[in-house]
C-alpha positions in Angstrom: -3.9 2.3 -23.9 -0.2 1.8 -22.9 1.6 -1.5 -23.7 3.0 -3.3 -20.7 6.0 -5.5 -21.4 6.9 -7.5 -18.3 6.0 -4.6 -16.1 7.6 -1.8 -18.3 5.3 0.8 -19.7 5.6 2.0 -23.3 3.3 4.0 -25.5 -0.2 5.3 -24.8 -1.2 8.1 -22.4 0.3 6.5 -19.4 3.8 6.7 -20.8 3.7 10.5 -21.1 4.0 13.2 -18.5 6.1 13.2 -15.3 5.5 9.5 -14.7 6.6 8.3 -18.1 9.5 6.3 -16.6 7.4 4.5 -14.0 7.4 0.7 -14.1 10.7 0.3 -16.0 11.8 -2.4 -13.6 10.8 -5.7 -15.3 8.3 -8.1 -13.7 8.3 -11.6 -15.1 5.3 -12.7 -17.2 4.9 -15.6 -14.9 4.2 -13.2 -12.0 1.7 -11.4 -14.2 -0.2 -14.6 -14.9 -0.2 -15.5 -11.2 -1.8 -12.2 -10.3 -4.5 -12.7 -12.9 -5.2 -16.2 -11.5 -5.5 -14.8 -8.0 -2.0 -15.8 -6.9 -1.5 -19.3 -5.6 2.1 -18.7 -4.3 3.1 -18.4 -0.6 2.6 -15.2 1.3 6.3 -14.4 1.1 6.2 -14.8 -2.7 3.2 -12.5 -3.0 4.9 -9.9 -0.8 8.1 -10.1 -2.9 6.1 -9.6 -6.1 4.2 -6.6 -4.7 7.5 -5.1 -3.4 9.1 -5.5 -6.8 6.2 -3.8 -8.6 5.7 -1.1 -6.0 9.3 0.3 -5.8 9.6 2.0 -9.2 6.1 3.6 -8.9 6.8 4.8 -5.3 10.3 6.1 -6.3 8.9 8.1 -9.3 6.2 9.7 -7.2 8.6 10.5 -4.4 11.1 12.1 -6.7 8.5 14.2 -8.4 6.8 15.4 -5.2 10.1 16.1 -3.6 11.3 18.2 -6.6 8.1 20.3 -6.7 7.8 20.7 -2.9 4.5 18.8 -2.6 5.8 15.9 -0.6 3.5 16.5 2.4 0.4 17.1 0.3 1.1 14.0 -1.8 1.6 11.8 1.3 -1.6 13.1 2.8 -3.5 12.3 -0.4 -2.1 8.7 -0.4 -3.0 8.4 3.3 -6.6 9.2 2.3 -6.6 6.5 -0.3 -5.1 4.0 2.0 -7.7 4.7 4.7 -10.4 4.2 2.1 -9.0 0.9 1.1 -8.8 -0.1 4.8 -12.3 1.0 5.7 -14.2 -0.1 2.5 -14.1 -3.8 1.8 -15.7 -3.2 -1.6 -13.0 -0.7 -2.6 -10.3 -3.1 -1.3 -11.7 -6.0 -3.2 -12.0 -3.8 -6.3 -8.3 -3.0 -6.1 -7.2 -6.6 -5.7 -9.7 -8.3 -8.1 -7.9 -10.2 -10.9 -11.2 -10.6 -12.9 -11.9 -6.8 -13.4 -10.0 -5.6 -16.5 -7.5 -2.8 -16.4 -9.8 -0.8 -18.7 -12.8 -1.1 -16.3 -10.6 -0.3 -13.3 -9.1 2.7 -15.1 -12.5 4.1 -16.1 -13.9 3.6 -12.5 -10.9 5.3 -10.9 -11.1 8.2 -13.2 -14.8 8.6 -12.3 -14.0 8.5 -8.6 -11.1 10.9 -8.9 -13.2 13.4 -10.9 -15.3 14.0 -7.7 -12.4 13.7 -5.2 -10.5 16.6 -3.8 -7.0 15.0 -4.1 -3.7 16.6 -4.9 -3.4 16.7 -8.7 -0.1 14.8 -8.7 -1.8 12.0 -6.7 -4.7 11.9 -9.0 -2.6 11.7 -12.1 -0.4 9.1 -10.5 -3.3 6.8 -9.6 -4.6 7.1 -13.1 -1.2 5.8 -14.4 -1.3 2.9 -11.9 -4.8 2.0 -13.1 -4.0 2.2 -16.8 -1.0 0.0 -16.2 -3.1 -2.7 -14.5 -1.3 -2.2 -11.2 -4.1 -1.1 -8.8 -3.7 -4.4 -7.0 -0.3 -3.2 -5.8 -1.5 0.3 -4.7 -1.3 -0.4 -0.9 2.2 -1.7 -1.4 3.1 1.4 -3.5 1.7 3.7 -0.8 3.7 1.8 1.9 6.9 2.1 -0.2 6.3 5.8 -0.8 5.8 6.4 2.9 9.0 4.5 3.7 10.9 6.8 1.3 9.3 9.9 2.7 10.0 8.8 6.3 13.6 8.0 5.5 14.0 11.4 4.0 12.9 12.9 7.2 15.1 10.7 9.3 12.1 8.8 10.6 11.1 5.1 11.0 7.9 3.6 9.6 5.5 1.2 11.3 2.5 -0.8 10.0 -0.4 -0.7 12.4 -3.2 -3.1 12.0 -6.3 -2.8 14.2 -9.7 -4.4 14.4 -11.4 -1.0 13.9 -10.0 2.3 12.6 -8.0 4.2 15.3 -8.8 7.8 16.3 -6.3 10.6 15.7 -5.7 10.6 19.5 -5.0 6.9 19.6 -2.6 7.2 16.6 -0.8 10.1 18.2 -0.4 8.2 21.5 0.8 5.1 19.6 3.4 7.2 17.7 4.6 8.7 20.9 5.0 5.3 22.5 6.9 3.9 19.6 9.1 7.0 19.5 10.0 6.4 23.1 10.7 2.8 22.4 13.0 3.1 19.3 14.3 6.7 19.7 13.0 7.9 16.4 9.8 9.7 15.2 7.6 7.0 13.6 5.4 7.4 10.6 2.3 5.1 10.9 0.7 3.2 8.0 -2.8 2.1 9.1 -4.6 -1.1 8.2 -7.9 -2.5 9.4 -8.6 -6.2 10.0 -11.8 -7.1 11.8 -10.6 -10.6 12.4 -8.2 -9.3 15.0 -11.1 -9.1 17.4 -9.3 -6.6 19.5 -5.9 -5.1 20.2 -3.2 -4.1 17.7 -0.5 -5.5 15.5 2.4 -3.1 15.1 5.3 -3.9 12.9 8.4 -1.7 12.9 10.8 -3.0 10.3 11.0 -6.7 10.9 10.0 -6.4 14.6 6.3 -7.4 15.3 4.7 -5.9 18.4 1.4 -7.7 18.8 -1.3 -7.3 21.5 -4.2 -8.7 19.5 -6.7 -11.2 21.1 -6.6 -13.2 17.8 -2.9 -13.9 18.2 -3.4 -14.8 21.9 -6.2 -17.3 21.0 -4.0 -18.8 18.3 -1.2 -19.3 20.8 -3.6 -20.9 23.2 -4.8 -23.3 20.5 -1.2 -24.3 19.7 -0.5 -24.9 23.4 -3.6 -27.0 23.8 -2.6 -29.2 20.8 0.8 -29.7 22.3 -0.7 -30.7 25.7 -3.2 -33.1 23.9 
C-alpha cells in the first residue's frame, strides 16, 4: 500500500504509472483527522478541503487524457461514475463513509471496475484514488476535471441539482437555455437531491439559479417568522 504523508503519495503501487505525481499538494493532518471523524467543520470549510484535495488529482488526469487524446472518453467515464453516485445512495454513502477503511474501499472498487466497461485510464485513476483513501473526494475531483475540460474548450460549467434524474432531452434544453443566458456553451454536472421536492438548482460559477419548491418553502417560512 502507498504511504500518504499529508496528502502526498509515496511508495506502493499507487505511486507508479502515469499518476505517480498525483496528490503532491499537501493536505494538513488536521484535515485528515476531521474527514475520519465525519467532518464537524462548516460547509465552506468542507468545500475548501475537498477543493484542495481534488485539484491535483483532476489536473493529473486532465493532463494525461489530453496528451493521449482520450479527453472525451475519460470525461464520459467520469460522468457515468458521477451519475451512479447521484442515483445510488448506497454508493454515495460508501464513497463518503469515514468508517470504511481505504483497504476495503480499494478492494471493493477494484471488484466493481473489473466488471465495468470504463475507459482504462478512468479505471486506473479510480484505483489510485481508492488506494490513497480519497474516494470521499471523488465527486469534487470529477467536478474539477470537468471544469478543466470545459475551460479547455472555451466553455462554462454548471452544477445542476434536481429532485430526480433529468432526461437527455431535459439536459439538452437546459444547456441551450443557459447558453442563451450567458453566451457560452455550458457543460453540465448533474446531482440528485430528493429533498428538493421539485424544480432545479443550477449554479453557474458563483451565480445560483434556483426554481426548487424546497427553496420557495424555506423563503416562506422565513417570511412567516418575520411577520410573527
